[in-house]
Backbone bond lengths (Angstrom), bond angles and torsions (degrees), N, CA, C in turn:
res aa  C-N    CA-C-N  psi(-1)  N-CA   C-N-CA  omega(-1)  CA-C   N-CA-C  phi
1 M - - - 1.468 - - 1.548 106.62 -
2 P 1.355 114.65 130.53 1.470 118.83 -178.84 1.554 112.57 -64.39
3 K 1.325 115.45 146.04 1.458 121.86 177.13 1.506 109.41 -74.72
4 K 1.352 116.10 143.03 1.477 122.16 -174.53 1.535 108.86 -107.51
5 I 1.350 114.38 127.91 1.452 120.63 -179.32 1.522 111.38 -117.32
6 L 1.314 116.20 134.29 1.457 121.45 174.55 1.521 107.03 -97.09
7 I 1.343 117.55 122.05 1.478 124.18 176.99 1.514 106.77 -105.61
8 V 1.358 115.41 115.74 1.453 121.09 -178.62 1.504 109.02 -114.91
9 D 1.338 116.56 109.64 1.435 122.47 178.64 1.501 108.03 -157.81
10 D 1.368 118.04 143.22 1.427 121.81 177.33 1.527 115.65 -80.59
11 E 1.365 114.38 -10.68 1.437 119.44 177.72 1.544 110.94 -88.66
12 P 1.354 116.31 112.32 1.463 118.78 -178.60 1.498 115.89 -56.10
13 D 1.350 115.54 -36.95 1.487 117.69 179.69 1.507 113.03 -63.60
14 I 1.350 117.34 -37.61 1.448 119.88 178.97 1.507 110.44 -68.34
15 R 1.344 114.89 -45.99 1.492 117.70 178.11 1.504 110.28 -55.90
16 F 1.330 116.14 -45.49 1.489 120.99 -173.79 1.505 109.69 -68.56
17 T 1.324 118.14 -57.37 1.461 121.35 -173.47 1.522 112.67 -65.48
18 L 1.317 117.65 -39.41 1.446 120.35 178.05 1.530 109.66 -67.56
19 G 1.323 116.76 -41.93 1.452 119.80 178.16 1.543 113.62 -61.59
20 I 1.345 116.78 -46.38 1.440 120.85 176.60 1.519 111.52 -60.39
21 F 1.338 116.45 -44.14 1.454 119.73 179.16 1.534 113.00 -61.58
22 L 1.331 116.17 -48.03 1.465 118.71 -179.17 1.532 111.72 -67.28
23 E 1.317 117.40 -34.93 1.487 118.75 175.47 1.543 111.16 -65.51
24 S 1.332 115.78 -34.49 1.491 118.13 177.77 1.488 111.94 -67.16
25 K 1.385 117.32 -16.98 1.464 122.88 177.77 1.511 112.54 -97.52
26 G 1.355 116.97 6.89 1.456 121.26 175.36 1.493 116.49 97.29
27 F 1.333 118.77 6.46 1.414 121.58 177.25 1.523 111.34 -94.88
28 V 1.306 117.36 161.90 1.488 122.99 171.57 1.489 105.61 -99.65
29 A 1.356 117.62 123.64 1.445 122.77 -179.14 1.531 108.65 -108.92
30 V 1.333 114.58 130.75 1.478 121.74 174.28 1.502 106.17 -123.23
31 A 1.348 117.24 136.74 1.450 122.82 -177.73 1.475 115.43 -108.74
32 A 1.311 114.49 144.16 1.468 121.43 172.33 1.513 108.43 -132.08
33 E 1.355 118.19 134.24 1.472 120.65 -170.25 1.527 113.35 -88.47
34 N 1.352 119.23 -3.53 1.425 121.74 175.78 1.520 108.33 -167.00
35 G 1.373 115.98 173.61 1.447 119.92 -174.51 1.537 112.98 -64.93
36 K 1.315 117.33 -33.94 1.486 122.03 178.17 1.545 109.42 -60.01
37 A 1.316 115.53 -48.45 1.441 119.62 178.17 1.512 113.03 -63.54
38 A 1.325 115.70 -35.91 1.462 120.85 177.68 1.486 111.04 -62.78
39 L 1.323 117.15 -48.57 1.458 122.46 -179.93 1.532 109.77 -58.31
40 E 1.320 118.04 -41.78 1.448 121.79 179.96 1.517 108.22 -64.57
41 R 1.300 120.87 -41.73 1.484 122.31 179.60 1.554 110.24 -67.67
42 L 1.293 115.06 -41.75 1.490 118.60 179.67 1.507 111.29 -64.16
43 A 1.299 118.97 -26.17 1.484 121.00 179.02 1.530 111.39 -78.18
44 T 1.323 118.10 -19.26 1.458 120.36 -173.03 1.488 116.39 -121.02
45 E 1.349 117.58 -11.10 1.437 123.56 -177.78 1.527 111.98 -131.87
46 N 1.347 115.79 154.84 1.449 120.38 175.12 1.529 110.20 -100.04
47 F 1.294 116.17 135.16 1.482 123.49 177.43 1.523 110.79 -125.53
48 D 1.295 114.21 154.03 1.469 120.26 176.37 1.507 111.78 -95.21
49 L 1.338 119.37 -17.37 1.440 122.49 -179.47 1.545 107.38 -166.66
50 M 1.332 116.58 153.89 1.436 122.09 178.25 1.545 108.21 -129.58
51 I 1.319 114.71 134.99 1.485 121.87 171.33 1.540 106.36 -107.85
52 L 1.320 115.59 119.73 1.482 119.83 -165.88 1.543 112.16 -126.82
53 D 1.301 116.05 121.40 1.477 121.59 171.66 1.524 107.97 -76.20
54 L 1.332 118.26 156.29 1.455 120.27 176.49 1.522 112.41 -96.46
55 L 1.334 114.10 -41.61 1.501 118.54 -174.66 1.565 110.40 -90.16
56 M 1.318 114.64 97.83 1.478 119.73 -178.80 1.529 109.17 -144.49
57 P 1.308 118.77 156.45 1.447 122.52 176.16 1.565 110.95 -76.52
58 L 1.314 114.10 166.52 1.461 125.41 178.94 1.500 112.59 69.44
59 V 1.315 118.53 -71.59 1.492 122.49 174.06 1.515 104.39 -132.57
60 D 1.357 116.76 121.84 1.460 120.13 178.13 1.516 111.08 -78.76
61 G 1.322 116.21 175.33 1.463 120.85 -178.76 1.493 115.14 -59.24
62 M 1.318 115.99 -39.83 1.492 118.31 178.07 1.533 110.68 -66.34
63 G 1.333 115.03 -33.99 1.464 119.21 176.07 1.500 111.65 -65.47
64 V 1.298 116.57 -36.39 1.503 120.56 176.43 1.496 109.32 -63.59
65 L 1.333 118.17 -48.33 1.456 122.53 -179.04 1.540 109.83 -61.52
66 R 1.304 118.70 -44.69 1.467 120.70 -179.97 1.520 113.87 -67.56
67 S 1.354 115.76 -27.61 1.473 120.81 -177.19 1.572 114.20 -87.96
68 M 1.300 115.31 -13.15 1.432 117.98 -176.11 1.567 111.43 -72.62
69 D 1.251 114.24 146.55 1.483 123.06 175.95 1.514 104.81 -57.39
70 P 1.355 119.94 134.08 1.437 122.88 -178.35 1.540 112.49 -58.49
71 E 1.289 119.17 -38.46 1.424 124.00 179.81 1.535 110.19 -63.23
72 L 1.370 116.37 -46.65 1.455 121.97 177.69 1.501 110.31 -62.26
73 K 1.309 116.37 -46.33 1.477 120.59 179.74 1.534 112.89 -58.95
74 A 1.325 115.99 -35.95 1.481 121.99 179.26 1.534 111.28 -69.52
75 K 1.342 118.52 -31.74 1.455 119.25 -174.85 1.469 115.07 -103.41
76 L 1.356 118.66 -13.86 1.461 122.35 -177.81 1.573 110.00 -99.40
77 P 1.358 117.97 105.59 1.438 117.09 175.26 1.527 112.03 -58.30
78 T 1.336 116.38 130.23 1.461 120.57 -177.63 1.508 109.29 -123.83
79 I 1.300 116.40 118.63 1.473 124.54 177.06 1.544 104.48 -96.30
80 V 1.338 116.34 117.31 1.423 119.73 172.36 1.519 105.45 -84.72
81 L 1.312 116.48 131.72 1.486 123.67 -176.81 1.550 103.47 -129.76
82 T 1.308 117.56 106.67 1.478 121.85 -168.44 1.456 113.48 -146.84
83 A 1.349 116.89 166.07 1.428 122.64 173.44 1.536 110.02 -91.23
84 K 1.316 117.70 -7.83 1.488 121.51 179.06 1.509 111.18 -75.47
85 T 1.330 115.87 112.37 1.440 120.97 -169.62 1.526 116.19 -114.17
86 Q 1.307 116.85 -3.61 1.449 120.79 179.45 1.529 112.72 -67.50
87 D 1.332 114.75 148.02 1.431 119.34 -179.25 1.565 112.06 -55.39
88 E 1.310 116.96 -40.03 1.475 120.24 179.62 1.530 111.03 -66.00
89 D 1.308 119.43 -30.81 1.472 123.07 176.36 1.506 108.81 -66.31
90 V 1.329 115.55 -47.65 1.467 121.07 -179.99 1.545 111.21 -58.36
91 L 1.326 114.91 -47.64 1.453 120.27 178.99 1.487 111.36 -62.95
92 Q 1.341 117.90 -42.51 1.497 120.91 178.45 1.533 108.87 -62.72
93 G 1.302 118.18 -40.73 1.476 120.94 -179.07 1.532 110.27 -60.65
94 Y 1.359 117.23 -47.45 1.423 118.27 179.75 1.538 111.71 -67.52
95 A 1.304 116.89 -38.15 1.470 121.73 -179.87 1.536 109.75 -62.64
96 S 1.338 116.21 -32.60 1.440 120.40 -176.89 1.514 112.29 -82.77
97 G 1.331 117.06 -10.40 1.454 118.15 176.29 1.496 116.73 124.19
98 A 1.368 118.64 2.30 1.454 118.88 177.53 1.524 111.14 -63.53
99 T 1.300 117.01 141.60 1.427 122.91 176.41 1.544 110.43 -84.09
100 Y 1.343 114.50 -35.77 1.490 120.88 -178.70 1.534 106.20 -150.08
101 Y 1.337 116.31 143.41 1.453 124.52 -178.78 1.501 112.02 -118.52
102 M 1.333 116.74 118.19 1.491 121.79 177.39 1.502 109.95 -123.50
103 T 1.320 115.31 149.10 1.465 120.15 -178.91 1.544 109.90 -109.60
104 K 1.333 114.82 151.70 1.447 121.90 174.60 1.492 108.07 -90.04
105 P 1.336 119.95 145.70 1.498 124.45 2.49 1.484 111.47 -75.55
106 F 1.313 114.79 159.69 1.480 119.75 -177.49 1.553 108.04 -135.95
107 S 1.291 114.80 164.03 1.452 119.12 175.91 1.531 108.66 -104.66
108 N 1.281 117.53 149.38 1.429 120.91 177.28 1.528 111.46 -58.73
109 E 1.303 114.98 -38.27 1.468 119.76 179.90 1.554 112.11 -62.76
110 S 1.342 116.02 -40.32 1.505 118.43 176.62 1.495 112.41 -63.93
111 I 1.325 117.47 -40.25 1.439 122.01 178.20 1.549 108.76 -65.40
112 L 1.291 116.38 -45.25 1.463 120.80 179.58 1.533 111.45 -60.28
113 N 1.312 116.72 -40.72 1.480 119.32 177.67 1.514 110.98 -61.67
114 V 1.294 118.41 -44.78 1.479 122.14 -178.92 1.557 109.78 -68.46
115 V 1.283 118.33 -45.20 1.436 120.15 175.16 1.491 112.64 -57.30
116 N 1.375 115.80 -50.10 1.458 117.74 -179.60 1.526 111.82 -63.88
117 Y 1.349 118.84 -32.96 1.415 121.10 178.26 1.536 111.37 -61.31
118 F 1.326 116.97 -41.75 1.495 121.91 -176.25 1.542 111.47 -83.72
119 I 1.341 119.62 -39.47 1.424 118.85 -173.51 1.527 115.82 -133.54
120 G 1.344 115.79 3.57 1.454 117.57 -178.41 1.544 111.07 -79.96
121 D 1.329 112.81 162.61 1.451 119.59 179.79 1.568 104.91 -93.48
122 L 1.296 115.12 85.15 1.454 121.06 -173.82 1.534 111.70 -111.97
123 D 1.359 112.56 143.27 1.454 115.75 173.07 1.518 108.60 -78.60
124 T 1.292 119.69 172.62 1.468 124.08 -176.34 1.501 111.74 -64.01
125 D 1.324 120.80 -39.54 1.460 123.87 178.17 1.519 112.35 -61.72
126 K 1.310 115.70 -43.65 1.480 119.71 -178.79 1.554 109.86 -69.23
127 R 1.316 116.74 -39.88 1.512 120.75 178.24 1.491 108.85 -61.31
128 M 1.376 118.29 -44.06 1.447 119.73 178.08 1.550 113.31 -63.84
129 E 1.328 116.09 -37.70 1.478 119.90 176.31 1.515 110.81 -61.72
130 I 1.346 117.96 -43.68 1.458 120.71 178.62 1.511 111.05 -65.80
131 E 1.323 116.29 -39.55 1.461 117.82 177.19 1.519 114.04 -58.57
132 R 1.306 115.90 -40.37 1.473 120.56 174.84 1.472 112.57 -63.02
133 A 1.363 118.62 -36.96 1.479 122.98 -177.13 1.558 108.85 -75.41
134 L 1.299 118.77 -30.19 1.460 120.77 -178.74 1.490 108.54 -74.15
């Protein structure tokens, strides 16, 4: 059964291109246009991983992380994908519950490596190769 990824970003182009790319790699991609929509989806659907922007209307990414059920937050790998690059932003992201923090612009290959690292069906050699690249 393919792994299901929630892509949360207010930029339609990012949601679309990232979703198409991940689906081409065998994942199921579901999009949410802001944090409020993400929280609604998280309450009704199961996901294997979430890719989360921080700068969004209604509820921002940090608000999503703070509002998530602690059990869900502990078991759902969350990749923060944002334009916020300051050290304090990165620290706040991890402190709020991000599993991994990436900045924009990004390459599809780097996203795929991180997604595969957390939820891909990888053998030990491939996992070690990705760890070296991260």
